[in-house]
BAFI-3210 file (N, C-alpha, C; in Angstrom, 3 decimals, decimal comma, padded with zeros to 6 digits):
// residues 82
n [1|2|3|4|5|6|7|8|9|10|11|12|13|14|15|16|17|18|19|20|21|22|23|24|25|26|27|28|29|30|31|32|33|34|35|36|37|38|39|40|41|42|43|44|45|46|47|48|49|50|51|52|53|54|55|56|57|58|59|60|61|62|63|64|65|66|67|68|69|70|71|72|73|74|75|76|77|78|79|80|81|82]
n.u [-016,380|-019,827|-020,305|-022,390|-022,971|-021,298|-021,510|-023,788|-023,158|-021,143|-023,094|-024,407|-022,451|-021,705|-024,657|-024,631|-022,827|-023,036|-026,727|-029,282|-027,877|-029,347|-028,749|-029,629|-030,637|-029,134|-026,549|-024,048|-022,281|-021,878|-020,871|-020,283|-019,381|-019,890|-022,698|-024,362|-023,083|-020,802|-018,173|-014,224|-013,685|-015,924|-015,936|-013,338|-014,609|-016,145|-013,899|-012,399|-014,399|-015,108|-013,223|-012,431|-015,170|-014,639|-012,565|-009,780|-007,222|-007,097|-005,371|-005,166|-004,518|-005,622|-008,748|-009,594|-010,297|-013,169|-015,079|-016,915|-019,511|-019,483|-016,086|-015,513|-016,953|-015,526|-012,908|-012,438|-013,567|-010,942|-009,899|-010,865|-011,575|-013,519]
n.v [-053,415|-055,960|-059,522|-060,204|-057,534|-058,392|-060,312|-059,629|-057,785|-059,215|-060,139|-059,461|-058,128|-060,592|-061,155|-059,365|-059,530|-061,907|-062,276|-064,569|-066,061|-066,599|-065,959|-066,574|-070,193|-071,936|-073,564|-072,297|-073,888|-074,783|-075,655|-072,324|-071,561|-074,401|-075,011|-072,569|-073,598|-071,189|-069,259|-069,009|-066,689|-065,850|-065,750|-064,526|-062,076|-061,594|-061,416|-058,845|-056,765|-056,910|-055,930|-053,441|-052,451|-053,098|-051,865|-053,726|-055,441|-058,717|-061,526|-063,317|-066,018|-066,473|-066,787|-069,733|-068,613|-068,458|-069,305|-070,993|-069,742|-069,029|-069,329|-067,725|-065,168|-065,736|-065,282|-062,305|-061,007|-060,694|-059,572|-056,739|-054,095|-053,376]
n.w [-004,708|-004,585|-004,492|-005,270|-007,128|-008,867|-010,014|-011,984|-013,122|-015,193|-016,390|-017,653|-019,093|-021,018|-021,918|-023,721|-025,020|-026,504|-026,818|-026,956|-024,180|-021,257|-017,335|-015,851|-016,212|-015,872|-013,817|-011,274|-011,538|-013,930|-017,095|-018,561|-021,454|-022,583|-022,491|-023,548|-026,241|-026,287|-028,319|-028,884|-029,003|-028,606|-025,291|-025,559|-026,439|-024,142|-022,003|-023,411|-023,003|-020,087|-018,933|-019,990|-018,806|-016,186|-015,575|-015,680|-015,664|-017,273|-017,770|-021,437|-021,025|-018,230|-019,004|-018,568|-015,965|-016,689|-017,004|-015,899|-013,728|-010,986|-010,977|-012,117|-010,712|-008,568|-009,148|-010,400|-007,939|-006,353|-007,840|-008,415|-006,724|-003,701]
ca.u [-017,778|-019,379|-020,001|-023,053|-022,675|-020,062|-022,974|-025,119|-022,127|-021,146|-024,649|-025,051|-021,456|-021,506|-025,739|-024,552|-022,299|-024,682|-027,875|-029,000|-027,670|-029,952|-026,829|-030,631|-030,963|-028,067|-025,966|-023,558|-020,851|-022,206|-019,361|-021,336|-018,760|-020,663|-023,937|-023,990|-022,298|-020,134|-016,505|-013,748|-014,118|-017,262|-014,517|-012,022|-014,605|-016,256|-013,265|-012,188|-015,903|-014,794|-011,332|-013,484|-015,992|-014,649|-011,257|-009,172|-006,676|-007,562|-004,407|-005,720|-004,852|-007,098|-009,295|-010,463|-011,411|-014,530|-016,032|-018,393|-020,295|-018,754|-015,331|-015,868|-017,098|-014,196|-011,230|-013,740|-013,774|-010,032|-009,064|-012,301|-011,489|-014,938]
ca.v [-054,077|-056,957|-060,759|-060,406|-056,782|-058,678|-061,251|-058,423|-056,949|-060,783|-061,411|-057,937|-058,702|-061,910|-060,513|-058,395|-060,527|-063,729|-062,420|-065,824|-066,244|-066,413|-067,133|-068,110|-070,962|-072,718|-073,295|-071,674|-074,942|-075,448|-074,044|-071,092|-071,731|-075,637|-074,984|-071,788|-073,320|-069,644|-069,968|-068,726|-065,629|-065,355|-065,733|-063,425|-060,308|-061,054|-061,226|-057,385|-056,018|-056,767|-055,346|-051,844|-051,885|-053,230|-050,828|-054,723|-056,665|-060,207|-062,365|-063,715|-066,941|-066,364|-067,056|-070,429|-068,568|-067,301|-071,318|-070,697|-068,466|-069,416|-068,880|-065,924|-064,566|-066,115|-064,901|-061,227|-060,222|-060,626|-058,361|-055,497|-053,031|-053,523]
ca.w [-005,674|-003,857|-005,536|-006,491|-008,452|-010,479|-010,991|-012,387|-014,044|-015,202|-016,794|-018,191|-020,586|-021,493|-022,836|-024,831|-026,469|-026,994|-026,285|-026,156|-022,905|-019,757|-016,762|-014,203|-016,349|-014,805|-012,193|-011,012|-011,914|-015,266|-018,189|-019,439|-022,998|-023,463|-022,441|-024,729|-027,048|-026,771|-028,425|-028,134|-029,747|-027,619|-024,771|-026,021|-026,415|-022,814|-021,334|-023,167|-022,467|-018,331|-018,859|-020,336|-017,648|-014,382|-015,269|-014,481|-016,794|-016,996|-018,643|-021,992|-019,834|-017,301|-019,691|-018,541|-014,521|-016,389|-018,122|-015,073|-013,177|-009,675|-010,655|-012,543|-009,573|-007,694|-009,942|-010,364|-006,497|-006,192|-009,147|-007,797|-005,332|-002,636]
c.u [-017,644|-019,969|-021,238|-024,360|-022,071|-020,778|-023,150|-023,910|-021,513|-021,822|-025,208|-024,109|-021,893|-024,019|-025,357|-023,396|-023,076|-025,730|-028,631|-029,059|-028,296|-029,015|-028,269|-031,386|-030,501|-027,581|-025,045|-022,060|-021,591|-020,816|-021,129|-021,028|-019,398|-021,994|-024,928|-023,890|-022,069|-018,715|-015,365|-013,001|-015,102|-016,611|-013,809|-012,398|-015,731|-015,310|-012,759|-013,810|-015,761|-013,851|-011,884|-014,121|-016,008|-013,420|-010,459|-008,377|-006,267|-006,596|-005,526|-005,850|-005,097|-008,357|-010,546|-011,500|-012,547|-015,290|-016,323|-018,652|-019,697|-017,543|-015,157|-015,895|-015,658|-013,690|-011,725|-012,851|-012,578|-008,807|-009,929|-012,261|-012,988|-015,649]
c.v [-055,246|-058,423|-060,605|-058,867|-056,850|-059,776|-060,442|-057,900|-058,253|-060,730|-060,499|-058,366|-059,528|-061,666|-059,728|-059,205|-061,522|-063,165|-063,207|-066,028|-065,507|-066,914|-067,485|-069,417|-072,297|-072,469|-072,545|-072,732|-075,268|-074,164|-073,768|-071,050|-073,008|-075,498|-073,962|-072,187|-072,192|-070,287|-069,241|-066,717|-064,514|-064,498|-064,961|-061,881|-060,330|-060,577|-059,128|-056,518|-056,125|-056,486|-053,837|-051,969|-052,023|-052,196|-052,326|-055,292|-058,107|-060,594|-062,886|-065,867|-067,474|-066,708|-068,280|-070,208|-067,971|-068,615|-070,553|-069,778|-068,179|-069,441|-067,675|-065,005|-064,532|-065,221|-063,491|-060,050|-060,739|-059,573|-057,114|-055,491|-053,384|-052,030]
c.w [-004,760|-005,408|-006,289|-007,842|-009,878|-011,082|-012,232|-013,877|-015,284|-016,348|-017,529|-019,630|-020,819|-021,821|-023,518|-026,304|-026,785|-026,001|-025,681|-024,287|-021,038|-018,381|-015,592|-014,670|-016,400|-014,055|-011,902|-012,045|-013,433|-016,089|-019,240|-021,316|-023,864|-023,263|-022,892|-025,483|-028,038|-027,768|-028,039|-028,400|-028,350|-026,158|-024,625|-025,440|-024,624|-021,819|-021,708|-022,986|-020,644|-018,304|-018,984|-018,509|-016,129|-014,450|-014,650|-015,894|-016,673|-018,315|-019,854|-020,967|-018,955|-017,772|-018,685|-016,533|-014,786|-017,093|-016,825|-014,040|-012,075|-010,218|-011,515|-011,282|-008,488|-008,109|-009,770|-008,933|-005,921|-007,110|-008,923|-006,894|-004,822|-002,660]
res [m|t|r|e|e|l|k|r|i|f|a|e|e|l|e|t|i|a|p|e|v|d|l|s|m|i|a|e|t|d|n|i|q|e|y|f|d|l|d|s|m|d|i|f|n|l|l|a|a|l|h|q|r|l|i|i|d|i|p|d|n|d|a|s|k|l|l|t|v|k|t|a|l|d|y|l|v|t|l|v|p|e]
***
């Protein structure tokens, strides 16, 4: 799966959890949790949604790797086969 496909999936799942989120509004290095005022449950739900959609295991301890678009994509690329 390409980085662009992963970005689209990441954005879709995030928007499902927090409909007010529009990733085009922020830089890839901005903290999405702070920028969009997401709580820890939102991030947990994002982990679960990505787990289900991509059929990958994301340990709870790795939640911090999903706090910017860049780090999320860098992380997801390592877990999802092309």
